MDAnalysis code that builds the backbone (N, CA, C; Angstrom):
import MDAnalysis as mda
import numpy as np

u = mda.Universe.empty(420, n_residues=140, atom_resindex=np.repeat(np.arange(140), 3), trajectory=True)
u.add_TopologyAttr("name", ["N", "CA", "C"] * 140)
u.add_TopologyAttr("resid", np.arange(1, 141))
u.add_TopologyAttr("resname", ["UNK", "UNK", "UNK", "UNK", "UNK", "UNK", "UNK", "UNK", "UNK", "UNK", "UNK", "UNK", "UNK", "UNK", "UNK", "UNK", "UNK", "UNK", "UNK", "UNK", "UNK", "UNK", "UNK", "UNK", "UNK", "UNK", "UNK", "UNK", "UNK", "UNK", "UNK", "UNK", "UNK", "UNK", "UNK", "UNK", "UNK", "UNK", "UNK", "UNK", "UNK", "UNK", "UNK", "UNK", "UNK", "UNK", "UNK", "UNK", "UNK", "UNK", "UNK", "UNK", "UNK", "UNK", "UNK", "UNK", "UNK", "UNK", "UNK", "UNK", "UNK", "UNK", "UNK", "UNK", "UNK", "UNK", "UNK", "UNK", "UNK", "UNK", "UNK", "UNK", "UNK", "UNK", "UNK", "UNK", "UNK", "UNK", "UNK", "UNK", "UNK", "UNK", "UNK", "UNK", "UNK", "UNK", "UNK", "UNK", "UNK", "UNK", "UNK", "UNK", "UNK", "UNK", "UNK", "UNK", "UNK", "UNK", "UNK", "UNK", "UNK", "UNK", "UNK", "UNK", "UNK", "UNK", "UNK", "UNK", "UNK", "UNK", "UNK", "UNK", "UNK", "UNK", "UNK", "UNK", "UNK", "UNK", "UNK", "UNK", "UNK", "UNK", "UNK", "UNK", "UNK", "UNK", "UNK", "UNK", "UNK", "UNK", "UNK", "UNK", "UNK", "UNK", "UNK", "UNK", "UNK", "UNK", "UNK", "UNK"])
u.atoms.positions = np.array([
    [58.757, 145.042, 115.348],
    [58.556, 143.798, 116.053],
    [58.087, 144.145, 117.465],
    [57.007, 143.512, 117.909],
    [56.509, 143.824, 119.234],
    [57.204, 142.970, 120.281],
    [56.991, 143.314, 121.520],
    [57.665, 142.657, 122.643],
    [57.320, 141.170, 122.730],
    [56.083, 140.807, 122.428],
    [55.629, 139.427, 122.518],
    [56.362, 138.555, 121.476],
    [56.505, 139.053, 120.248],
    [57.216, 138.304, 119.200],
    [58.697, 138.151, 119.541],
    [59.293, 139.176, 120.096],
    [60.708, 139.125, 120.471],
    [60.976, 138.068, 121.529],
    [60.098, 137.983, 122.525],
    [60.250, 136.967, 123.567],
    [60.055, 135.569, 122.981],
    [59.146, 135.438, 122.065],
    [58.890, 134.147, 121.409],
    [60.139, 133.685, 120.662],
    [60.813, 134.552, 119.917],
    [62.028, 134.216, 119.157],
    [63.169, 133.848, 120.109],
    [63.335, 134.604, 121.167],
    [64.384, 134.309, 122.149],
    [64.123, 132.955, 122.798],
    [62.861, 132.683, 123.124],
    [62.508, 131.400, 123.740],
    [62.810, 130.226, 122.817],
    [62.470, 130.346, 121.542],
    [62.759, 129.282, 120.575],
    [64.265, 129.080, 120.401],
    [65.013, 130.170, 120.344],
    [66.468, 130.083, 120.202],
    [67.080, 129.337, 121.383],
    [66.649, 129.658, 122.591],
    [67.163, 128.968, 123.782],
    [66.780, 127.488, 123.768],
    [65.567, 127.171, 123.326],
    [65.120, 125.781, 123.259],
    [65.996, 124.987, 122.280],
    [66.263, 125.551, 121.106],
    [67.125, 124.876, 120.130],
    [68.544, 124.702, 120.668],
    [69.047, 125.695, 121.385],
    [70.397, 125.603, 121.943],
    [70.482, 124.456, 122.952],
    [69.461, 124.321, 123.783],
    [69.435, 123.242, 124.779],
    [69.333, 121.886, 124.087],
    [68.493, 121.787, 123.074],
    [68.336, 120.520, 122.358],
    [69.619, 120.122, 121.640],
    [70.281, 121.081, 121.009],
    [71.520, 120.779, 120.293],
    [72.661, 120.409, 121.229],
    [72.677, 120.956, 122.419],
    [73.758, 120.622, 123.350],
    [73.677, 119.163, 123.785],
    [72.509, 118.563, 123.708],
    [72.345, 117.152, 124.053],
    [72.830, 116.213, 122.966],
    [73.196, 116.729, 121.817],
    [73.646, 115.895, 120.698],
    [75.149, 115.647, 120.715],
    [75.836, 116.096, 121.732],
    [77.284, 115.903, 121.812],
    [77.652, 114.454, 122.074],
    [78.957, 114.177, 122.104],
    [79.478, 112.836, 122.325],
    [79.745, 112.661, 123.820],
    [78.909, 111.909, 124.539],
    [79.141, 111.744, 125.976],
    [80.432, 110.985, 126.251],
    [80.960, 111.210, 127.446],
    [82.198, 110.520, 127.829],
    [82.009, 109.017, 127.774],
    [83.097, 108.333, 127.367],
    [83.044, 106.881, 127.319],
    [82.670, 106.344, 125.946],
    [82.393, 107.208, 124.984],
    [82.040, 106.738, 123.635],
    [83.057, 107.235, 122.612],
    [84.291, 107.345, 123.020],
    [85.349, 107.795, 122.119],
    [85.938, 106.659, 121.296],
    [85.310, 105.471, 121.296],
    [85.852, 104.339, 120.546],
    [85.867, 104.618, 119.049],
    [84.953, 105.445, 118.559],
    [84.951, 105.788, 117.136],
    [86.193, 106.603, 116.788],
    [86.570, 107.501, 117.677],
    [87.760, 108.316, 117.446],
    [88.999, 107.431, 117.437],
    [89.088, 106.490, 118.360],
    [90.244, 105.586, 118.414],
    [90.309, 104.717, 117.160],
    [89.175, 104.233, 116.688],
    [89.160, 103.406, 115.477],
    [89.613, 104.223, 114.278],
    [89.163, 105.478, 114.179],
    [89.580, 106.333, 113.072],
    [91.070, 106.613, 113.140],
    [91.618, 106.788, 114.338],
    [93.048, 107.042, 114.471],
    [93.862, 105.846, 113.983],
    [93.400, 104.618, 114.257],
    [94.102, 103.433, 113.775],
    [94.078, 103.357, 112.259],
    [92.984, 103.751, 111.645],
    [92.897, 103.719, 110.185],
    [93.831, 104.755, 109.558],
    [94.179, 105.795, 110.298],
    [95.067, 106.827, 109.771],
    [96.523, 106.385, 109.759],
    [96.848, 105.328, 110.480],
    [98.218, 104.841, 110.450],
    [98.523, 104.373, 109.028],
    [99.624, 104.854, 108.448],
    [99.903, 104.529, 107.042],
    [100.287, 103.064, 106.841],
    [99.974, 102.579, 105.639],
    [100.469, 101.259, 105.269],
    [101.972, 101.377, 105.104],
    [102.669, 100.264, 105.307],
    [104.119, 100.237, 105.118],
    [104.421, 99.279, 103.981],
    [105.226, 99.747, 103.045],
    [105.614, 98.919, 101.906],
    [107.133, 98.889, 101.849],
    [107.674, 97.690, 102.010],
    [109.117, 97.498, 101.901],
    [109.383, 96.884, 100.530],
    [110.018, 97.678, 99.655],
    [110.330, 97.226, 98.309],
    [111.755, 96.688, 98.281],
    [111.898, 95.477, 97.771],
    [113.221, 94.859, 97.640],
    [113.450, 94.431, 96.194],
    [114.681, 94.638, 95.722],
    [115.103, 94.165, 94.411],
    [116.217, 93.169, 94.671],
    [116.032, 91.928, 94.195],
    [116.989, 90.881, 94.513],
    [117.388, 90.132, 93.242],
    [118.623, 90.127, 92.878],
    [119.718, 90.921, 93.423],
    [119.668, 92.351, 92.892],
    [120.375, 93.261, 93.559],
    [120.401, 94.666, 93.151],
    [121.293, 94.863, 91.932],
    [122.155, 93.906, 91.683],
    [123.031, 93.944, 90.508],
    [123.052, 92.543, 89.913],
    [122.718, 92.435, 88.613],
    [122.569, 91.119, 88.000],
    [123.085, 91.169, 86.561],
    [123.441, 90.027, 86.055],
    [123.908, 89.907, 84.675],
    [122.699, 89.853, 83.734],
    [122.851, 90.478, 82.558],
    [121.785, 90.450, 81.551],
    [121.380, 89.005, 81.271],
    [120.083, 88.789, 81.101],
    [119.567, 87.451, 80.824],
    [119.238, 86.655, 82.073],
    [119.579, 87.166, 83.250],
    [119.271, 86.495, 84.524],
    [118.063, 87.189, 85.171],
    [117.234, 86.453, 85.883],
    [116.030, 87.060, 86.474],
    [116.334, 87.984, 87.656],
    [115.489, 89.006, 87.765],
    [115.496, 89.936, 88.899],
    [114.139, 89.779, 89.574],
    [114.144, 89.754, 90.891],
    [112.910, 89.556, 91.658],
    [112.563, 90.859, 92.381],
    [111.369, 91.386, 92.098],
    [110.839, 92.548, 92.813],
    [109.873, 92.030, 93.866],
    [110.051, 92.481, 95.105],
    [109.172, 92.077, 96.201],
    [108.657, 93.313, 96.922],
    [107.364, 93.370, 97.129],
    [106.759, 94.415, 97.950],
    [106.131, 93.728, 99.160],
    [106.668, 94.000, 100.331],
    [106.125, 93.463, 101.585],
    [105.220, 94.539, 102.172],
    [103.916, 94.238, 102.268],
    [102.924, 95.231, 102.674],
    [102.387, 94.890, 104.058],
    [102.455, 95.861, 104.966],
    [101.919, 95.688, 106.319],
    [101.117, 96.926, 106.713],
    [100.229, 96.726, 107.668],
    [99.465, 97.831, 108.255],
    [99.273, 97.514, 109.723],
    [99.681, 98.417, 110.571],
    [99.605, 98.235, 112.024],
    [100.298, 96.954, 112.458],
    [101.412, 96.620, 111.811],
    [102.196, 95.450, 112.165],
    [101.664, 94.131, 111.632],
    [100.561, 94.165, 110.884],
    [99.952, 92.950, 110.345],
    [100.162, 92.890, 108.832],
    [100.381, 91.676, 108.317],
    [100.516, 91.493, 106.874],
    [99.221, 91.890, 106.170],
    [99.359, 92.510, 105.015],
    [98.212, 92.884, 104.191],
    [98.188, 91.953, 102.983],
    [97.264, 91.012, 103.001],
    [97.131, 90.062, 101.897],
    [95.970, 90.402, 100.968],
    [95.263, 91.476, 101.286],
    [94.087, 91.842, 100.489],
    [94.216, 93.247, 99.893],
    [95.419, 93.597, 99.449],
    [95.611, 94.907, 98.835],
    [94.685, 95.043, 97.636],
    [94.159, 96.231, 97.457],
    [93.260, 96.478, 96.326],
    [94.014, 96.345, 95.010],
    [95.266, 96.847, 94.977],
    [96.094, 96.697, 93.773],
    [97.562, 96.852, 94.137],
    [98.386, 96.001, 93.533],
    [99.841, 96.134, 93.623],
    [100.357, 96.041, 92.194],
    [101.061, 97.089, 91.790],
    [101.595, 97.144, 90.431],
    [103.067, 97.558, 90.498],
    [103.887, 96.857, 89.735],
    [105.288, 97.227, 89.605],
    [105.454, 97.976, 88.287],
    [106.073, 99.145, 88.373],
    [106.409, 99.945, 87.195],
    [107.929, 99.958, 87.102],
    [108.474, 99.577, 85.949],
    [109.927, 99.521, 85.811],
    [110.339, 100.056, 84.447],
    [111.586, 100.586, 84.403],
    [112.086, 101.182, 83.172],
    [113.598, 101.343, 83.235],
    [114.184, 101.462, 82.062],
    [115.619, 101.729, 81.947],
    [115.838, 103.226, 82.110],
    [116.913, 103.586, 82.803],
    [117.244, 104.988, 83.039],
    [117.233, 105.766, 81.723],
    [116.554, 106.891, 81.718],
    [116.506, 107.738, 80.539],
    [115.343, 107.449, 79.602],
    [114.596, 106.396, 79.833],
    [113.445, 106.068, 78.980],
    [112.319, 107.068, 79.220],
    [111.613, 107.452, 78.155],
    [110.448, 108.319, 78.360],
    [109.352, 107.576, 79.124],
    [108.507, 108.333, 79.803],
    [107.489, 107.728, 80.670],
    [106.554, 106.790, 79.919],
    [106.282, 107.072, 78.654],
    [105.368, 106.204, 77.913],
    [106.004, 104.857, 77.548],
    [107.285, 104.685, 77.858],
    [107.954, 103.400, 77.633],
    [108.157, 102.607, 78.927],
    [107.617, 103.114, 80.027],
    [107.691, 102.370, 81.295],
    [106.773, 101.156, 81.201],
    [107.240, 100.029, 81.701],
    [106.414, 98.826, 81.764],
    [105.711, 98.793, 83.108],
    [104.462, 98.324, 83.095],
    [103.654, 98.239, 84.320],
    [102.978, 96.885, 84.356],
    [103.112, 96.199, 85.504],
    [102.488, 94.885, 85.659],
    [101.827, 94.776, 87.023],
    [100.550, 94.406, 87.006],
    [99.796, 94.171, 88.238],
    [100.066, 92.742, 88.692],
    [100.270, 92.577, 90.000],
    [100.548, 91.248, 90.545],
    [99.572, 90.919, 91.667],
    [99.381, 89.635, 91.884],
    [98.554, 89.145, 92.995],
    [99.464, 88.831, 94.177],
    [98.879, 88.773, 95.346],
    [99.637, 88.430, 96.540],
    [100.001, 86.964, 96.574],
    [101.131, 86.688, 97.217],
    [101.557, 85.295, 97.364],
    [101.506, 84.852, 98.826],
    [100.830, 85.640, 99.664],
    [100.700, 85.310, 101.083],
    [101.714, 86.037, 101.937],
    [101.432, 86.127, 103.210],
    [102.300, 86.783, 104.191],
    [102.618, 88.231, 103.826],
    [101.668, 88.914, 103.152],
    [101.855, 90.324, 102.804],
    [102.841, 90.552, 101.671],
    [103.205, 89.500, 100.959],
    [104.234, 89.578, 99.919],
    [103.612, 89.588, 98.526],
    [104.087, 90.515, 97.702],
    [103.679, 90.642, 96.302],
    [104.958, 90.611, 95.480],
    [105.029, 89.701, 94.490],
    [106.292, 89.409, 93.813],
    [106.124, 89.455, 92.297],
    [107.184, 89.946, 91.621],
    [107.272, 89.898, 90.167],
    [108.708, 89.556, 89.807],
    [108.893, 88.571, 88.942],
    [110.228, 88.236, 88.421],
    [110.301, 88.646, 86.964],
    [111.384, 89.334, 86.599],
    [111.595, 89.791, 85.225],
    [113.032, 89.501, 84.823],
    [113.220, 89.313, 83.533],
    [114.560, 89.140, 82.981],
    [114.816, 90.295, 82.021],
    [115.951, 90.939, 82.176],
    [116.323, 92.073, 81.334],
    [117.518, 91.676, 80.482],
    [117.436, 91.933, 79.197],
    [118.495, 91.546, 78.262],
    [119.506, 92.658, 78.026],
    [119.083, 93.907, 78.258],
    [119.933, 95.060, 77.937],
    [120.601, 95.603, 79.200],
    [121.946, 95.684, 79.204],
    [122.645, 96.246, 80.372],
    [122.273, 97.717, 80.592],
    [122.378, 98.138, 81.836],
    [122.121, 99.539, 82.169],
    [121.584, 99.692, 83.574],
    [121.259, 100.922, 83.901],
    [120.660, 101.252, 85.188],
    [119.144, 101.294, 85.003],
    [118.439, 100.641, 85.896],
    [116.987, 100.550, 85.827],
    [116.378, 101.055, 87.134],
    [115.081, 101.310, 87.068],
    [114.332, 101.768, 88.242],
    [113.037, 100.967, 88.332],
    [112.554, 100.800, 89.561],
    [111.268, 100.146, 89.789],
    [110.524, 100.921, 90.878],
    [109.225, 101.066, 90.683],
    [108.326, 101.648, 91.689],
    [107.239, 100.618, 91.950],
    [106.960, 100.369, 93.220],
    [105.800, 99.526, 93.542],
    [104.660, 100.466, 93.916],
    [103.582, 100.384, 93.149],
    [102.370, 101.164, 93.427],
    [101.445, 100.251, 94.223],
    [101.230, 100.580, 95.493],
    [100.412, 99.725, 96.360],
    [99.216, 100.524, 96.866],
    [98.026, 99.995, 96.612],
    [96.800, 100.587, 97.130],
    [96.174, 99.576, 98.080],
    [96.070, 99.976, 99.348],
    [95.499, 99.107, 100.387],
    [95.002, 99.973, 101.533],
    [93.952, 99.541, 102.172],
    [93.378, 100.239, 103.328],
    [93.078, 101.708, 102.991],
    [92.576, 101.953, 101.791],
    [92.242, 103.297, 101.312],
    [93.456, 104.230, 101.289],
    [94.632, 103.670, 101.102],
    [95.869, 104.451, 101.037],
    [96.677, 104.004, 99.819],
    [97.644, 104.834, 99.439],
    [98.510, 104.500, 98.311],
    [99.953, 104.788, 98.719],
    [100.850, 103.861, 98.406],
    [102.271, 104.020, 98.710],
    [103.070, 103.671, 97.465],
    [104.163, 104.424, 97.213],
    [104.946, 104.232, 95.995],
    [106.458, 104.250, 96.266],
    [106.989, 103.292, 97.013],
    [108.444, 103.281, 97.196],
    [109.130, 102.900, 95.893],
    [110.370, 103.350, 95.736],
    [111.122, 103.055, 94.516],
    [112.545, 102.619, 94.849],
    [113.139, 101.895, 93.913],
    [114.513, 101.406, 94.049],
    [115.166, 101.442, 92.681],
    [116.488, 101.485, 92.693],
    [117.261, 101.367, 91.465],
    [118.014, 100.037, 91.457],
    [118.360, 99.561, 90.256],
    [119.149, 98.333, 90.150],
    [119.929, 98.381, 88.837],
    [120.944, 97.530, 88.749],
    [121.850, 97.535, 87.607],
    [121.845, 96.178, 86.913],
    [121.793, 96.226, 85.592],
    [121.944, 95.028, 84.762],
    [123.294, 95.150, 84.079],
    [124.156, 94.155, 84.273],
    [125.512, 94.185, 83.680],
    [125.567, 93.293, 82.479],
])
């Protein structure tokens, strides 16, 4: 490589370095970073079973209260309650998708005829996130 070609390559490299340095994020335009940080805040799902202990043949109410950044989430992509009796194989778990009833609340009422210990998981997909809180309850 001759001296003239070497200087040409060095000159081009410096030119590209200067051009690329201008592509940075100037001060005062960090609003995109702040918006992304807010989206990273997890959704909150409060799962309630009411009552936690009930007589066979009486309804049990599952409620999932969904919020994000302190605001109710009424447009969850999917809310599904999965419930089963203790000891049941996974392929015997019941799953039901529910719609919102307003104020970030998603509700399912079920009646169980067989006494025992049961479990419920609320599968909530909202704001590109998924949350799966679970609770136990007893049917007497």
